[in-house]
N, C-alpha and C positions, 0 to 999 in steps of 0.2 A: 311515502314508500321508502323503505330502507335500501341503501346501496349495497350491492354484493361485494365482498372482499375476496371473491373466489380467486384461487391461485396462490394464496398465502396461507399455508397450513399452520394451525395453532400448534404450539409445542409444549402445552401443559404449563405448569408454574415456572416462571422465570425469576430466579433469584440473582440479583445483580449487586455486587459490592459497590457501594457508593465511592465515586472518585471525582476528581476535579475536571474531568472531561465531559461531564453530564449536564444536561438541561432537562427540566421536568415541568409538568403542568401544561394544560391545553393552550392557554393564551400565550405564555412565553415561547412555546415551540412554534406556534403560528406566526408570531411576530418575527422570530429569528429566521424562519423559513422564507419569509417575505424579504428580509433584509440581507441575509448572508447564507443562501442555500448551499454555497460551495464549501461551507465548513462542516456540513452534516455528513457523517459516515453511516449512521444507522438510526432508525426510529423504531422503538418497541412500543406496541400498542396492546392494551388489554382488549380482547375481541368483543366483550360485551358493551363496550363504550360506543355510543352513537350520538349523532347530532351534527349540525352543519359545520362546526369547527373541526370535529374529527374527520369529516369527509373532506374538508379543506386541507387538512394535514396530509391525508392519503393522496389527494390529487396533486398537491405541490411536491410531495416526495416522489411520486411516480414520474412526474414531468421532469424532475431534476435528476432522475436515475439514482435516487437514494434508497438504500436497502431498507425494506420494511419487514418487521418481524411481528407476527400476531401470536399472542399467548393467552392461555386461559386466565391466569392470575399473574400479577407482577408485584414483586417484593424487593425493596432495597434493603441491603444489610450493611453492617459495618459502622464505624464511628461517624456520627452526625446524621445517620439515616432516620433515626426515630422521629425527628421533627418534620420530615419531608412529607408533603401531601402531593403525590405525583399525579393524581387524577387519572391514572391508567395510561399515562404518556411519559416515556423517558427517551431522550435522544442522546446520542454520542456525538461530540463535536471534535474537530481538530483545532489546534492552536493557530492554524493558518489556512486560508482557503485552498481548496484543491483545484488543480487545473484540469479542464476537460480534455479528453484524449485527442479529439480533433484539433484542439488548440495546441496541444503539445506537438502533435505531428506537423502542424504548420510551422511551428518554431524550428523543428528539426530540419524541415525542408529548406528553410531560409539559411540555416547554418551550413547544411551540405552544399547549397548553391554557392556559398561564399568560401567553400573549402576550409571551414573551421573544424579542427579536430573535435569530434563529437562522440560522446559515450553516455549511455543511460544505465543506471543501476536499477535492477529489477528484483523485487523481493517477492518470492512465491510463497505466500501463506505463512509468513513469519508471525509468531504469536507472542513473542516477548517484547514488550514496548522498550525495554532497555536496549535490546539488540537493534531494534528498528531505529531508535534515536541515534545510537552510536554509528550505524551504517550511514544514516543521512549526514552525520557530521563528517565522516570520511569521504562521502561522495562530494560534498561541497569543497572540502580541503584539497581533494585530488583533481578538481576541475571538471567533474561530471556535469552534464547539461541538465540533468533531472533525475528523478526517482519515480519508478512505477511500483505501486503496491496493488494487491488484490483486494477486492471488496469483501469476499468471503474468507473466513478463517484467518483474518489478519488482525494484529494488535491495533487497538485504537490509537490515533495520533493525538492523544491528550497530553496532560501535564507531565506524565512520566516519560513519554517519548521525547517531549519538548526539552525537558531538563537534560536527558541523556544526549540530546543533539547539541547542547551548549549554545543554543541560539541559531543553529544552522537551518532549522526547519523554516524559518522566516526568510531565508535568503536563497532558496533553491526551489525550482518547480517540482511539485509533487502531484502525481496523477494517480487516481484510483480507477481500476478497470474491473469490469464484471467478468469478461472472458479474456484471460491473459493469453491463451493460445492464439486467439484471433488478433489481438493487439500486436503480438509478435509477428504474425503473418503480414500485417499491414506495414509494420516497420521494415520488414525485409523487402517489401515491394518498393520502398523508397530508397533502399540502398544500405540498410543496416545488416550486420552479421550478428548472429546470436551465439553467445558462449555460455554454457551452463557449468557451474562448479559442482563436481561430483566426487565421490570416493572410489569410483570404478578403477580397477587395476589397468584397464586398457585405455583410460582417458589420456589425452595429450598433456604433457607437462606445461604448466603455466608459462614457463620460460622458453618454450620452443614454438609457441604459437604467435602469429603476427596479430597483435592487439591494437595496432595503430590505425586500423580501419574504423569506420563508423560502427560502434559496438554496443550491443545490449549485453550486460553482464548479469547473469542470474545466480542468485543463491536461494536455496530452498529452506523449508521449515526446519526448526531445530532438531526434530526427531526423524522425519521421513525424507527430508531433502526435497529435490525438485519432483513435482508430480509427473507421472508418465506422459500425459498429453502435452505438457509443457516441454518435457525432455525431447519429444519428437520434433519440436520446432527448432532445436539447437543445431547450428551448423557444426559446432565443435563442442565436445565435452572436455573440460579441462580440470586438472587437479594440481594441488600444491605439493611439490616434493617435500617429504619430511623425514627426519632422522629418528631413530629409536622405535619404540613400540606404538606410539600414538598413530591412529589412522584418520583422525579428523580434528578440526579446530572449531572453536566457537564460531557461529555464523558471522558475527560482527568482526571478529579477527580475520576470518577467511576473506570476507568482503574487502576489508582494509588492505590486505596483501594484494588482492587482485586489482583493486582500484589504483593503487600506487604503482604497480608494475605496468598497468595500462598507461598511466600518466608518464612513466619513465620512457616507455616505447614511443609514445606520442612526441615527447620532447626530442628524443633522438632522431626521429624521422624528419622533424622540421629543420634539423641542423644539416641534414644530408644535402 
């Protein structure tokens, strides 16, 4: 009897540009899921593929909270893709294992109990891996305790992001969440304040807000910014004052400015 994959809608043909963050083939994916499930960010399956190993992939992915995408056909493109026999299975991996949200929250509770200055960088649906990597690098350099990314509409944490992070990705906790709004609610319940970076004219200036508290610092996607439901969870909307006609900065630059201002305030507060 065939297992039902109900709840995962096929999205037609999926064309994927081959990159160094990919793993393909039924047996390699099964083995990697058994050994390092925390490195998977997405598994793409051709919906007509069946068998015990395919069912095992689906079961392991669902138990591990890994995104599953079912498609009618699956095609790899780009240099090096012609020789690949993917068998209807392609996975995206990170360069480093991801931390479960409950584990991240436990770590944050320990830091707060010890009164350690604590801040988290939150990336809401950033899709450029160069920006993601650069932000992770700034987060580590500015003393952030971790980075939260979204599962949907987020750049893969593969080779491109890893190179842009200049090695930082392996030295800071990174957590991927399915429901960012809910994750922020849970962090607020344990004592965090949420600050969202926006271009709104009525937002608070970055330099007038107390960022020395336990803080979640959010930057949104390159085009649309922070999503409305995530924006509702923000305790403060903040902006970076700028001269001239520019009204926004690249997301990685904006994140860097905010992270280091937060670090400056934290250092000043510890001297008082």
